[in-house]
Z-matrix of the N, CA and C atoms (Angstrom, degrees):
N
C 1 1.444
C 2 1.530 1 108.69
N 3 1.332 2 116.60 1 132.50
C 4 1.459 3 122.32 2 179.95
C 5 1.520 4 111.04 3 -79.07
N 6 1.313 5 114.38 4 151.28
C 7 1.459 6 119.72 5 177.73
C 8 1.516 7 110.52 6 -88.63
N 9 1.311 8 115.41 7 160.37
C 10 1.459 9 121.40 8 175.40
C 11 1.525 10 109.31 9 -65.69
N 12 1.306 11 115.41 10 154.23
C 13 1.448 12 122.07 11 175.11
C 14 1.529 13 107.84 12 -114.64
N 15 1.317 14 115.93 13 137.28
C 16 1.456 15 120.73 14 178.16
C 17 1.522 16 108.70 15 -108.27
N 18 1.317 17 115.78 16 130.88
C 19 1.455 18 121.72 17 177.18
C 20 1.522 19 108.67 18 -112.01
N 21 1.315 20 115.40 19 130.88
C 22 1.460 21 120.79 20 177.35
C 23 1.524 22 108.28 21 -81.23
N 24 1.330 23 115.22 22 132.16
C 25 1.459 24 121.27 23 -179.51
C 26 1.513 25 109.78 24 -129.85
N 27 1.321 26 115.07 25 147.09
C 28 1.455 27 120.90 26 178.02
C 29 1.526 28 109.45 27 -108.19
N 30 1.323 29 115.87 28 138.21
C 31 1.460 30 120.28 29 163.21
C 32 1.520 31 104.93 30 -96.47
N 33 1.315 32 114.97 31 125.27
C 34 1.457 33 121.04 32 -179.65
C 35 1.523 34 108.44 33 -118.82
N 36 1.328 35 116.12 34 147.03
C 37 1.463 36 121.19 35 -179.75
C 38 1.515 37 110.19 36 -133.72
N 39 1.324 38 113.83 37 154.00
C 40 1.456 39 121.10 38 173.84
C 41 1.525 40 107.54 39 -131.97
N 42 1.320 41 115.51 40 140.95
C 43 1.459 42 122.46 41 176.28
C 44 1.530 43 106.83 42 -97.51
N 45 1.327 44 116.47 43 106.01
C 46 1.461 45 120.66 44 -175.46
C 47 1.525 46 113.11 45 -72.28
N 48 1.322 47 117.51 46 -9.72
C 49 1.470 48 120.32 47 175.43
C 50 1.525 49 110.58 48 -74.31
N 51 1.317 50 116.97 49 -15.71
C 52 1.470 51 121.30 50 -175.84
C 53 1.529 52 113.41 51 -106.17
N 54 1.336 53 116.87 52 1.91
C 55 1.465 54 119.52 53 -178.75
C 56 1.523 55 109.99 54 -131.67
N 57 1.309 56 114.19 55 149.56
C 58 1.461 57 121.11 56 174.48
C 59 1.522 58 106.18 57 -103.03
N 60 1.320 59 116.43 58 104.03
C 61 1.462 60 120.45 59 -175.93
C 62 1.526 61 109.51 60 -80.54
N 63 1.312 62 114.52 61 122.98
C 64 1.464 63 121.05 62 176.10
C 65 1.516 64 107.97 63 -126.06
N 66 1.306 65 115.23 64 127.73
C 67 1.464 66 120.48 65 -179.02
C 68 1.525 67 108.37 66 -90.14
N 69 1.335 68 116.98 67 119.43
C 70 1.466 69 119.06 68 179.88
C 71 1.526 70 111.24 69 -70.04
N 72 1.309 71 115.64 70 159.98
C 73 1.461 72 121.06 71 175.23
C 74 1.516 73 109.44 72 -65.88
N 75 1.303 74 115.34 73 149.09
C 76 1.467 75 120.35 74 176.16
C 77 1.523 76 110.16 75 -82.24
N 78 1.332 77 116.88 76 151.17
C 79 1.471 78 118.99 77 173.89
C 80 1.534 79 110.24 78 -60.89
N 81 1.313 80 116.49 79 159.53
C 82 1.463 81 122.67 80 179.39
C 83 1.526 82 109.77 81 -55.37
N 84 1.317 83 115.41 82 134.49
C 85 1.460 84 122.17 83 177.39
C 86 1.519 85 114.04 84 94.41
N 87 1.332 86 118.19 85 -10.93
C 88 1.465 87 122.21 86 179.95
C 89 1.521 88 109.35 87 -100.95
N 90 1.338 89 115.96 88 146.81
C 91 1.462 90 119.73 89 178.17
C 92 1.525 91 110.56 90 -153.11
N 93 1.352 92 114.08 91 158.48
C 94 1.461 93 122.54 92 -177.91
C 95 1.523 94 110.98 93 -90.11
N 96 1.326 95 115.31 94 146.84
C 97 1.460 96 123.18 95 168.67
C 98 1.516 97 106.48 96 -122.40
N 99 1.346 98 116.02 97 114.05
C 100 1.467 99 120.20 98 177.97
C 101 1.525 100 108.57 99 -69.39
N 102 1.321 101 116.78 100 150.72
C 103 1.451 102 121.43 101 -177.00
C 104 1.527 103 112.50 102 -55.94
N 105 1.287 104 114.57 103 134.13
C 106 1.460 105 123.96 104 167.64
C 107 1.523 106 105.55 105 -150.12
N 108 1.324 107 116.89 106 144.68
C 109 1.470 108 119.77 107 -176.67
C 110 1.525 109 112.61 108 -59.11
N 111 1.328 110 117.49 109 -24.96
C 112 1.470 111 120.49 110 177.24
C 113 1.532 112 111.68 111 -66.17
N 114 1.332 113 117.27 112 -16.34
C 115 1.472 114 121.29 113 -178.86
C 116 1.524 115 112.84 114 -94.20
N 117 1.317 116 117.90 115 2.12
C 118 1.464 117 120.92 116 -175.30
C 119 1.533 118 111.94 117 -54.54
N 120 1.313 119 117.52 118 -48.70
C 121 1.470 120 120.06 119 -179.24
C 122 1.520 121 111.65 120 -64.27
N 123 1.322 122 117.51 121 -36.74
C 124 1.462 123 120.11 122 179.09
C 125 1.530 124 110.88 123 -67.72
N 126 1.343 125 117.30 124 -38.55
C 127 1.469 126 120.55 125 174.31
C 128 1.530 127 109.64 126 -60.81
N 129 1.323 128 116.27 127 -45.94
C 130 1.467 129 120.69 128 -178.31
C 131 1.526 130 110.93 129 -62.75
N 132 1.313 131 117.42 130 -41.98
C 133 1.465 132 120.87 131 178.44
C 134 1.530 133 110.56 132 -63.06
N 135 1.335 134 116.77 133 -44.89
C 136 1.470 135 120.22 134 178.78
C 137 1.523 136 110.25 135 -62.42
N 138 1.315 137 116.94 136 -38.89
C 139 1.465 138 121.74 137 177.54
C 140 1.535 139 109.66 138 -61.10
N 141 1.329 140 116.58 139 -48.43
C 142 1.469 141 120.91 140 -179.64
C 143 1.538 142 111.05 141 -59.69
N 144 1.332 143 117.49 142 -49.81
C 145 1.467 144 119.90 143 -177.40
C 146 1.529 145 112.29 144 -69.12
N 147 1.326 146 117.34 145 -19.44
C 148 1.461 147 121.43 146 175.46
C 149 1.520 148 112.51 147 -79.70
N 150 1.333 149 117.16 148 -34.07
C 151 1.465 150 121.22 149 -170.21
C 152 1.526 151 115.32 150 -112.04
N 153 1.317 152 119.87 151 -11.00
C 154 1.460 153 121.81 152 -168.41
C 155 1.528 154 114.94 153 -53.72
N 156 1.290 155 119.28 154 -36.96
C 157 1.467 156 121.44 155 -178.09
C 158 1.523 157 112.49 156 -115.02
N 159 1.319 158 116.15 157 21.45
C 160 1.458 159 121.29 158 -175.97
C 161 1.527 160 110.96 159 -103.25
N 162 1.309 161 115.48 160 166.04
C 163 1.459 162 122.79 161 178.81
C 164 1.530 163 111.72 162 -53.52
N 165 1.323 164 116.99 163 -41.04
C 166 1.465 165 119.75 164 -177.35
C 167 1.526 166 112.96 165 -62.45
N 168 1.328 167 118.33 166 -23.32
C 169 1.466 168 119.05 167 177.03
C 170 1.533 169 111.15 168 -75.28
N 171 1.326 170 116.95 169 -15.83
C 172 1.470 171 120.46 170 171.74
C 173 1.525 172 110.04 171 -83.71
N 174 1.319 173 116.12 172 -38.41
C 175 1.461 174 121.49 173 179.93
C 176 1.527 175 109.80 174 -71.27
N 177 1.328 176 116.35 175 -40.28
C 178 1.466 177 123.14 176 178.41
C 179 1.525 178 107.70 177 -126.30
N 180 1.323 179 118.13 178 89.87
C 181 1.468 180 121.30 179 -174.53
C 182 1.534 181 114.90 180 -53.84
N 183 1.321 182 118.49 181 -26.38
C 184 1.468 183 119.80 182 179.16
C 185 1.524 184 111.40 183 -61.06
N 186 1.338 185 118.51 184 -27.66
C 187 1.457 186 121.59 185 179.50
C 188 1.524 187 112.66 186 -71.26
N 189 1.318 188 117.35 187 -16.48
C 190 1.457 189 121.75 188 179.38
C 191 1.512 190 113.31 189 -94.15
N 192 1.337 191 116.66 190 5.38
C 193 1.465 192 121.24 191 -179.60
C 194 1.526 193 108.86 192 -129.89
N 195 1.315 194 115.97 193 134.20
C 196 1.458 195 119.83 194 -179.42
C 197 1.529 196 110.77 195 -58.92
N 198 1.319 197 117.56 196 -44.35
C 199 1.471 198 120.41 197 179.68
C 200 1.525 199 110.56 198 -64.53
N 201 1.320 200 117.55 199 -35.07
C 202 1.461 201 121.47 200 177.86
C 203 1.518 202 111.46 201 -65.59
N 204 1.325 203 117.36 202 -39.65
C 205 1.467 204 121.15 203 178.30
C 206 1.524 205 110.69 204 -67.87
N 207 1.319 206 116.86 205 -36.73
C 208 1.471 207 119.79 206 177.34
C 209 1.527 208 109.89 207 -66.42
N 210 1.302 209 116.77 208 -43.21
C 211 1.467 210 120.94 209 178.79
C 212 1.536 211 110.46 210 -63.47
N 213 1.340 212 116.80 211 -45.37
C 214 1.456 213 121.57 212 -180.00
C 215 1.529 214 111.13 213 -61.94
N 216 1.322 215 117.16 214 -45.41
C 217 1.456 216 120.46 215 -179.72
C 218 1.522 217 110.67 216 -63.48
N 219 1.311 218 117.43 217 -40.03
C 220 1.470 219 121.45 218 177.40
C 221 1.523 220 110.65 219 -62.52
N 222 1.338 221 116.56 220 -41.94
C 223 1.466 222 120.67 221 179.91
C 224 1.527 223 111.55 222 -65.97
N 225 1.325 224 116.85 223 -41.19
C 226 1.474 225 120.45 224 179.12
C 227 1.528 226 109.66 225 -63.45
N 228 1.335 227 116.71 226 -48.77
C 229 1.466 228 121.07 227 -176.31
C 230 1.526 229 112.53 228 -66.70
N 231 1.332 230 117.57 229 -24.50
C 232 1.468 231 121.34 230 -178.27
C 233 1.532 232 113.00 231 -82.93
N 234 1.319 233 117.01 232 -12.55
C 235 1.469 234 119.67 233 -178.58
C 236 1.525 235 110.69 234 -68.00
N 237 1.318 236 115.72 235 142.53
C 238 1.465 237 119.65 236 176.89
C 239 1.529 238 110.83 237 -66.67
N 240 1.318 239 117.18 238 -19.69
C 241 1.466 240 121.87 239 -179.55
C 242 1.534 241 113.12 240 -89.95
N 243 1.337 242 117.53 241 0.77
C 244 1.461 243 122.57 242 -179.87
C 245 1.528 244 110.26 243 -63.09
N 246 1.332 245 115.86 244 136.62
C 247 1.471 246 121.37 245 -178.23
C 248 1.532 247 110.08 246 -118.75
N 249 1.307 248 115.76 247 108.35
C 250 1.467 249 119.26 248 179.27
C 251 1.530 250 111.50 249 -64.59
N 252 1.323 251 117.32 250 -28.17
C 253 1.476 252 121.44 251 -178.23
C 254 1.527 253 112.84 252 -69.05
N 255 1.321 254 116.75 253 -13.31
C 256 1.472 255 120.56 254 -178.68
C 257 1.529 256 111.61 255 -116.62
N 258 1.310 257 116.01 256 11.79
C 259 1.463 258 122.10 257 -175.03
C 260 1.516 259 109.31 258 -115.99
N 261 1.330 260 115.22 259 120.92
C 262 1.459 261 120.65 260 -173.26
C 263 1.518 262 111.74 261 -137.98
N 264 1.311 263 114.84 262 145.55
C 265 1.453 264 123.26 263 171.34
C 266 1.516 265 106.41 264 -113.41
N 267 1.307 266 116.39 265 127.86
C 268 1.458 267 122.07 266 -179.75
C 269 1.526 268 108.35 267 -102.72
N 270 1.321 269 116.31 268 128.27
C 271 1.465 270 120.77 269 -177.23
C 272 1.524 271 110.49 270 -124.37
N 273 1.330 272 114.17 271 164.36
C 274 1.466 273 121.03 272 -178.67
C 275 1.520 274 109.16 273 -138.73
N 276 1.325 275 114.48 274 140.99
C 277 1.454 276 120.92 275 174.10
C 278 1.519 277 107.57 276 -140.02
N 279 1.318 278 115.66 277 119.49
C 280 1.467 279 120.20 278 179.09
C 281 1.520 280 109.59 279 -75.55
N 282 1.320 281 115.58 280 152.21
C 283 1.463 282 120.51 281 177.04
C 284 1.529 283 109.27 282 -57.80
N 285 1.319 284 115.99 283 132.62
C 286 1.454 285 120.65 284 178.65
C 287 1.527 286 114.74 285 80.09
N 288 1.310 287 117.43 286 -1.78
C 289 1.468 288 121.30 287 -179.58
C 290 1.529 289 108.22 288 -107.22
N 291 1.298 290 117.73 289 126.12
C 292 1.467 291 121.02 290 -179.53
C 293 1.525 292 112.37 291 -78.81
N 294 1.330 293 115.96 292 -19.13
C 295 1.468 294 119.18 293 -177.09
C 296 1.522 295 111.14 294 -77.97
N 297 1.320 296 114.01 295 141.75
C 298 1.463 297 121.74 296 174.89
C 299 1.519 298 107.06 297 -106.87
N 300 1.324 299 116.08 298 131.83
C 301 1.463 300 122.07 299 179.79
C 302 1.521 301 108.76 300 -113.70
N 303 1.320 302 116.52 301 125.26
C 304 1.457 303 120.92 302 175.49
C 305 1.516 304 107.68 303 -82.59
N 306 1.336 305 116.29 304 124.98
C 307 1.464 306 120.10 305 -170.22
C 308 1.519 307 114.51 306 -121.93
N 309 1.340 308 117.86 307 -7.73
C 310 1.455 309 119.50 308 -179.24
C 311 1.516 310 111.46 309 -160.96
N 312 1.325 311 115.21 310 155.96
C 313 1.455 312 120.85 311 -178.48
C 314 1.526 313 110.09 312 -151.04
N 315 1.316 314 115.19 313 150.08
C 316 1.462 315 122.22 314 174.78
C 317 1.520 316 107.30 315 -153.98
N 318 1.318 317 116.17 316 146.44
C 319 1.459 318 121.45 317 176.57
C 320 1.518 319 108.93 318 -133.03
N 321 1.330 320 115.11 319 157.73
C 322 1.451 321 120.73 320 177.11
C 323 1.512 322 111.45 321 -136.67
N 324 1.326 323 114.83 322 148.12
C 325 1.456 324 122.02 323 175.08
C 326 1.529 325 108.00 324 -133.65
N 327 1.324 326 116.24 325 163.87
C 328 1.460 327 121.30 326 177.29
C 329 1.514 328 108.34 327 -115.15
N 330 1.330 329 116.80 328 115.19
C 331 1.462 330 119.94 329 175.40
C 332 1.526 331 109.85 330 -67.73
N 333 1.340 332 114.81 331 -41.43
C 334 1.472 333 123.33 332 176.75
C 335 1.518 334 106.55 333 -147.52
N 336 1.314 335 117.39 334 -177.59
C 337 1.460 336 119.79 335 176.54
C 338 1.531 337 111.56 336 -71.09
N 339 1.334 338 116.46 337 -11.56
C 340 1.464 339 121.02 338 -178.22
C 341 1.531 340 113.68 339 -106.08
N 342 1.351 341 117.21 340 -17.85
C 343 1.467 342 120.21 341 -174.90
C 344 1.523 343 110.30 342 -135.63
N 345 1.328 344 114.84 343 124.32
C 346 1.451 345 121.63 344 174.72
C 347 1.511 346 110.04 345 -110.82
N 348 1.324 347 115.80 346 172.04
C 349 1.463 348 120.22 347 179.36
C 350 1.525 349 110.12 348 -142.11
N 351 1.318 350 115.09 349 134.51
C 352 1.455 351 122.62 350 173.36
C 353 1.524 352 107.21 351 -83.38
N 354 1.313 353 115.79 352 137.20
C 355 1.458 354 121.99 353 179.13
C 356 1.531 355 109.85 354 -118.62
N 357 1.292 356 117.91 355 131.84
C 358 1.463 357 124.12 356 166.07
C 359 1.525 358 116.32 357 46.42
N 360 1.314 359 116.65 358 72.45
C 361 1.468 360 120.92 359 173.03
C 362 1.518 361 107.05 360 -77.58
N 363 1.328 362 116.96 361 118.84
C 364 1.457 363 119.32 362 -178.70
C 365 1.515 364 112.93 363 -137.63
N 366 1.333 365 115.68 364 136.19
C 367 1.466 366 123.19 365 173.35
C 368 1.525 367 106.19 366 -130.92
N 369 1.334 368 116.69 367 129.89
C 370 1.462 369 118.45 368 -178.70
C 371 1.537 370 109.35 369 -65.87
N 372 1.340 371 116.64 370 146.84
C 373 1.471 372 120.57 371 -171.70
C 374 1.522 373 116.03 372 -53.08
N 375 1.317 374 118.92 373 -38.71
C 376 1.465 375 120.18 374 -176.39
C 377 1.536 376 113.20 375 -70.96
N 378 1.330 377 117.30 376 -6.43
C 379 1.469 378 120.73 377 179.32
C 380 1.528 379 112.35 378 -118.70
N 381 1.313 380 116.39 379 16.03
C 382 1.464 381 120.38 380 178.47
C 383 1.522 382 110.93 381 -82.75
N 384 1.305 383 115.61 382 167.74
C 385 1.458 384 125.30 383 179.00
C 386 1.531 385 113.02 384 68.84
N 387 1.333 386 114.31 385 25.32
C 388 1.469 387 120.61 386 175.94
C 389 1.527 388 110.91 387 -116.89
N 390 1.338 389 116.56 388 4.72
C 391 1.460 390 120.62 389 -177.92
C 392 1.516 391 113.67 390 83.08
N 393 1.321 392 117.58 391 11.30
C 394 1.464 393 120.54 392 -176.26
C 395 1.527 394 112.34 393 -70.69
N 396 1.336 395 118.09 394 -37.23
C 397 1.465 396 120.73 395 177.25
C 398 1.521 397 110.25 396 -62.08
N 399 1.311 398 116.31 397 -44.71
C 400 1.468 399 121.83 398 177.54
C 401 1.525 400 110.14 399 -60.00
N 402 1.329 401 116.19 400 -45.15
C 403 1.460 402 120.58 401 -178.55
C 404 1.525 403 111.17 402 -66.04
N 405 1.331 404 118.01 403 -39.12
C 406 1.468 405 121.12 404 176.13
C 407 1.525 406 111.01 405 -59.11
N 408 1.337 407 116.18 406 -47.04
C 409 1.468 408 119.97 407 -178.70
C 410 1.527 409 109.77 408 -63.75
N 411 1.325 410 117.32 409 -43.80
C 412 1.464 411 120.02 410 179.59
C 413 1.530 412 111.58 411 -63.62
N 414 1.322 413 117.03 412 -37.99
C 415 1.477 414 120.53 413 178.41
C 416 1.532 415 109.59 414 -62.57
N 417 1.334 416 117.25 415 -43.45
C 418 1.469 417 120.77 416 178.08
C 419 1.524 418 110.70 417 -66.26
N 420 1.335 419 117.53 418 -44.22
C 421 1.468 420 120.58 419 179.69
C 422 1.525 421 111.19 420 -61.15
N 423 1.317 422 116.58 421 -38.22
C 424 1.462 423 120.18 422 177.14
C 425 1.535 424 110.06 423 -60.53
N 426 1.340 425 116.20 424 -41.43
C 427 1.463 426 120.19 425 177.33
C 428 1.518 427 112.17 426 -62.28
N 429 1.342 428 117.06 427 -43.82
C 430 1.469 429 120.56 428 176.62
C 431 1.529 430 110.24 429 -60.25
N 432 1.327 431 115.63 430 -44.62
C 433 1.462 432 120.39 431 -178.33
C 434 1.535 433 110.69 432 -62.92
N 435 1.324 434 117.97 433 -41.88
C 436 1.460 435 121.57 434 178.80
C 437 1.526 436 112.15 435 -64.88
N 438 1.335 437 116.43 436 -29.54
C 439 1.466 438 121.49 437 177.84
C 440 1.529 439 112.34 438 -80.92
N 441 1.343 440 116.92 439 -6.19
C 442 1.462 441 121.05 440 179.73
C 443 1.514 442 114.06 441 80.43
N 444 1.331 443 117.19 442 19.56
C 445 1.471 444 121.28 443 177.77
C 446 1.528 445 106.91 444 -88.74
N 447 1.346 446 118.00 445 112.61
C 448 1.463 447 120.17 446 -169.98
C 449 1.531 448 116.11 447 -79.43
N 450 1.314 449 118.34 448 -24.82
C 451 1.473 450 119.63 449 -178.60
C 452 1.523 451 109.80 450 -126.05
N 453 1.331 452 114.97 451 140.78
C 454 1.460 453 121.02 452 179.70
C 455 1.514 454 108.11 453 -132.49
N 456 1.335 455 115.26 454 136.77
C 457 1.459 456 120.58 455 177.76
C 458 1.525 457 109.79 456 -118.34
N 459 1.295 458 114.58 457 165.32
C 460 1.458 459 122.60 458 170.92
C 461 1.505 460 107.27 459 -154.97
N 462 1.320 461 116.13 460 163.85
C 463 1.461 462 121.11 461 175.61
C 464 1.516 463 108.55 462 -121.03
N 465 1.317 464 114.88 463 143.90
C 466 1.458 465 120.83 464 -177.53
C 467 1.523 466 108.75 465 -144.33
N 468 1.309 467 116.18 466 142.81
C 469 1.461 468 121.48 467 175.46
C 470 1.522 469 108.04 468 -71.31
N 471 1.329 470 116.36 469 127.53
C 472 1.470 471 122.03 470 -173.40
C 473 1.522 472 112.42 471 -57.43
N 474 1.330 473 117.87 472 -34.12
C 475 1.461 474 120.62 473 -179.66
C 476 1.528 475 113.46 474 -73.15
N 477 1.313 476 117.39 475 -9.42
C 478 1.462 477 121.34 476 176.16
C 479 1.524 478 107.59 477 -85.13
N 480 1.319 479 115.21 478 70.89
C 481 1.461 480 122.17 479 -172.77
C 482 1.528 481 114.18 480 -58.34
N 483 1.353 482 119.51 481 -40.13
C 484 1.477 483 117.39 482 177.97
C 485 1.531 484 112.33 483 -60.88
N 486 1.324 485 117.40 484 -39.29
C 487 1.471 486 120.01 485 179.89
C 488 1.522 487 110.45 486 -68.74
N 489 1.330 488 117.35 487 -44.07
C 490 1.468 489 120.59 488 179.17
C 491 1.520 490 109.80 489 -58.91
N 492 1.319 491 116.70 490 -44.31
C 493 1.472 492 121.02 491 -179.92
C 494 1.528 493 111.25 492 -65.20
N 495 1.323 494 117.71 493 -41.20
C 496 1.463 495 121.34 494 177.17
C 497 1.523 496 110.39 495 -58.30
N 498 1.330 497 116.63 496 -48.85
C 499 1.460 498 120.19 497 -177.91
C 500 1.530 499 111.45 498 -64.02
N 501 1.321 500 116.70 499 -38.09
C 502 1.477 501 119.94 500 176.95
C 503 1.529 502 110.61 501 -62.11
N 504 1.325 503 116.58 502 -45.58
C 505 1.462 504 120.55 503 -179.26
C 506 1.524 505 111.59 504 -62.18
N 507 1.328 506 117.24 505 -29.61
C 508 1.463 507 120.84 506 178.90
C 509 1.526 508 112.42 507 -79.86
N 510 1.344 509 116.95 508 -11.34
C 511 1.461 510 120.25 509 177.87
C 512 1.513 511 115.20 510 112.87
N 513 1.335 512 118.11 511 1.16
C 514 1.462 513 120.95 512 176.08
C 515 1.529 514 109.29 513 -71.94
N 516 1.319 515 115.80 514 145.96
C 517 1.462 516 121.74 515 175.92
C 518 1.522 517 108.88 516 -124.44
N 519 1.316 518 115.43 517 146.19
C 520 1.465 519 120.04 518 177.10
C 521 1.523 520 108.17 519 -72.33
N 522 1.327 521 116.07 520 125.43
C 523 1.461 522 120.86 521 179.48
C 524 1.527 523 112.24 522 -115.07
N 525 1.329 524 115.84 523 -12.46
C 526 1.463 525 118.78 524 -179.16
C 527 1.522 526 109.72 525 -162.21
N 528 1.326 527 116.26 526 142.27
C 529 1.457 528 122.04 527 173.06
C 530 1.527 529 107.56 528 -111.65
N 531 1.324 530 115.75 529 131.72
C 532 1.467 531 121.50 530 -178.94
C 533 1.525 532 108.27 531 -127.65
N 534 1.308 533 115.34 532 166.32
C 535 1.463 534 120.95 533 176.06
C 536 1.510 535 108.12 534 -127.65
N 537 1.328 536 115.74 535 129.90
C 538 1.463 537 121.14 536 179.38
C 539 1.515 538 108.67 537 -107.14
N 540 1.310 539 115.43 538 123.52
C 541 1.448 540 122.96 539 178.62
C 542 1.523 541 108.34 540 -86.41
N 543 1.327 542 116.56 541 121.55
C 544 1.459 543 121.18 542 179.03
C 545 1.520 544 107.84 543 -115.67
N 546 1.327 545 114.98 544 115.45
C 547 1.459 546 121.55 545 178.51
C 548 1.519 547 109.37 546 -76.51
N 549 1.315 548 117.38 547 143.70
C 550 1.470 549 119.34 548 176.31
C 551 1.534 550 108.92 549 -65.20
N 552 1.308 551 116.04 550 145.92
C 553 1.467 552 120.47 551 177.73
C 554 1.498 553 109.61 552 -69.01
N 555 1.305 554 115.98 553 151.10
C 556 1.472 555 121.48 554 -178.60
C 557 1.523 556 111.33 555 -56.13
N 558 1.336 557 116.72 556 -39.69
C 559 1.456 558 120.04 557 -179.55
C 560 1.514 559 112.21 558 -65.36
N 561 1.330 560 117.10 559 -32.16
C 562 1.459 561 120.88 560 -179.29
C 563 1.521 562 110.89 561 -75.06
N 564 1.335 563 116.92 562 -21.54
C 565 1.466 564 120.63 563 -177.42
C 566 1.526 565 111.72 564 -84.09
N 567 1.331 566 118.00 565 -14.71
C 568 1.467 567 120.41 566 -177.92
C 569 1.513 568 112.05 567 -80.35
């Protein structure tokens, strides 16, 4: 029988009263899709393709399954604290190509009128290293700031060093360290 695995996670916060959030321009061919319930499946698909083979799919197994991402996205969107102003789908269309590819997703919720939370920042691997993750976070933070929510938190797996560094550069600070216990799946125990 396998033992549980513990993953160290950080809760990070930013005080939006102390920063001037500016959303950079997107690279050529990329564009924003503002939240609409018709985009729920596309958000879920982008989430799945962003996380399926990543560390976070071990920490949160639902992120490694398409059905799990659809269920998670439905649960986030159904919350009374869900904020459409902080929820974005990032898409790409190459010149001469009629197909649109969804390449990134982010969602936001409000814990209270004073504290919001970023949920599941994801960029599919073939579109990384273009600053899209940074731009997604800034787009969501701008939405929180426009809504008058002064503090925003997020959680990140400590071993995801690029994400931790990105959030630090944007002004997030670690306010809490937590440990998530992940039980081995039944199939892995056989």
